[in-house]
C-alpha positions in Angstrom: 177.2 149.7 306.2 177.0 152.4 303.4 176.3 155.0 306.0 179.6 154.2 307.9 181.6 154.3 304.6 180.1 157.8 304.0 181.0 159.0 307.5 184.5 157.5 307.1 184.9 159.3 303.7 183.8 162.6 305.3 186.2 162.2 308.2 189.1 161.3 305.8 188.2 164.3 303.6 188.1 166.6 306.7 191.5 165.4 307.9 193.0 165.9 304.4 191.6 169.4 304.2 193.0 170.3 307.6 196.4 169.0 306.6 196.3 171.0 303.4 195.3 174.2 305.3 198.0 173.6 307.8 200.5 173.2 305.0 199.4 176.5 303.3 199.6 178.3 306.7 203.1 177.1 307.3 204.2 178.1 303.8 202.8 181.6 304.4 204.4 181.8 307.8 207.7 180.7 306.4 207.5 183.2 303.5 206.7 186.0 305.9 209.5 185.0 308.3 212.0 184.8 305.5 211.0 188.2 304.1 212.6 190.0 307.0 215.9 188.2 306.4 215.7 189.0 302.7 215.2 192.7 303.2 218.0 195.2 303.0 218.4 198.1 305.5 216.8 200.4 302.9 213.7 198.2 302.6 214.5 196.5 299.3 213.3 192.9 299.4 214.9 190.0 297.6 212.5 189.0 294.8 212.5 187.4 291.4 213.8 189.7 288.7 211.4 190.6 285.9 212.1 189.2 282.5 214.6 191.5 280.7 216.0 193.1 283.8 219.7 193.8 283.3 222.0 193.0 286.2 223.5 196.1 287.6 220.9 198.4 286.1 218.0 200.0 287.8 214.6 199.0 286.5 211.7 201.4 287.2 208.2 199.9 286.8 205.4 202.5 286.9 202.8 204.2 284.8 203.6 206.9 282.4 200.5 209.1 282.9 199.4 212.3 284.7 198.4 210.5 287.9 200.4 211.0 291.1 201.9 207.5 290.5 202.9 208.5 287.0 204.4 211.8 288.1 206.5 209.9 290.8 207.7 207.4 288.2 208.8 210.1 285.7 210.4 212.2 288.4 212.5 209.3 289.6 213.6 208.5 286.1 214.4 212.2 285.4 216.5 212.5 288.5 218.5 209.3 287.6 219.0 210.6 284.1 220.2 214.0 285.4 222.8 212.0 287.5 223.7 209.9 284.4 222.7 206.7 286.3 221.8 203.9 283.9 218.2 202.7 284.3 215.3 201.3 282.3 211.7 202.4 282.6 208.6 200.4 281.8 205.0 200.5 282.6 204.7 196.8 283.2 206.8 193.8 284.3 206.6 190.2 283.3 208.0 187.3 285.4 209.1 183.9 284.2 207.4 180.9 285.8 210.1 178.8 287.5 209.5 175.3 288.9 211.5 176.1 292.0 209.8 179.3 292.7 207.8 179.1 295.9 204.4 180.5 296.7 206.0 183.1 299.0 208.1 184.5 296.1 205.0 185.1 294.0 203.1 186.5 297.0 206.0 188.9 297.6 206.0 190.0 293.9 202.2 190.5 294.0 202.5 192.5 297.2 205.2 194.8 295.7 203.3 195.3 292.4 200.2 196.2 294.4 202.1 198.8 296.3 202.7 202.4 295.4 204.4 203.2 292.1 207.0 203.2 291.0 208.4 199.8 291.9 212.2 199.7 291.5 214.2 196.6 290.9 217.9 196.5 291.5 220.1 193.3 291.4 217.3 190.9 292.5 215.8 193.2 295.1 212.8 195.6 294.8 210.9 198.2 296.7 207.7 200.1 296.0 208.0 203.9 295.8 211.6 204.3 297.1 213.2 207.7 297.4 216.1 208.7 295.1 218.5 208.3 298.0 217.3 204.8 298.7 217.7 203.8 295.1 221.2 205.2 294.9 222.2 203.5 298.1 220.8 200.2 297.1 222.5 200.5 293.7 225.8 201.2 295.5 226.1 204.7 294.0 227.9 207.1 296.4 225.8 209.9 297.8 228.3 212.4 296.4 227.0 211.5 292.9 223.4 212.5 293.9 224.1 216.2 293.9 222.9 216.5 297.5 
């Protein structure tokens, strides 16, 4: 009798584990599928904004060092400053935990932050290592302001 209870327990545990794995797989698929619809034509993806991000202002997140990533970060900031485009620059970003935030949102942020620097946030969208032209277009700044 005890053996059959043990087997029943193992079977129930196995079914519960499979259900949980299926649920995680469906959330991942849903997040991946919705990413395409959340991405602008310039490749900026709708994501949670970092704490302190100012609506309407460009936020550049990247290192301030002599590496290639740091050089790209400073170069983008310099070009925006030359064009008198308002921006903020920081070497890190912090995100607020939100009870309605789904796993896919956190996965997307993690994916972006693991990408090439700088990561640029504009009005609830972000992209890793965008060009100046992509940043200006996403921010709605006419190309004539870019000096090109």
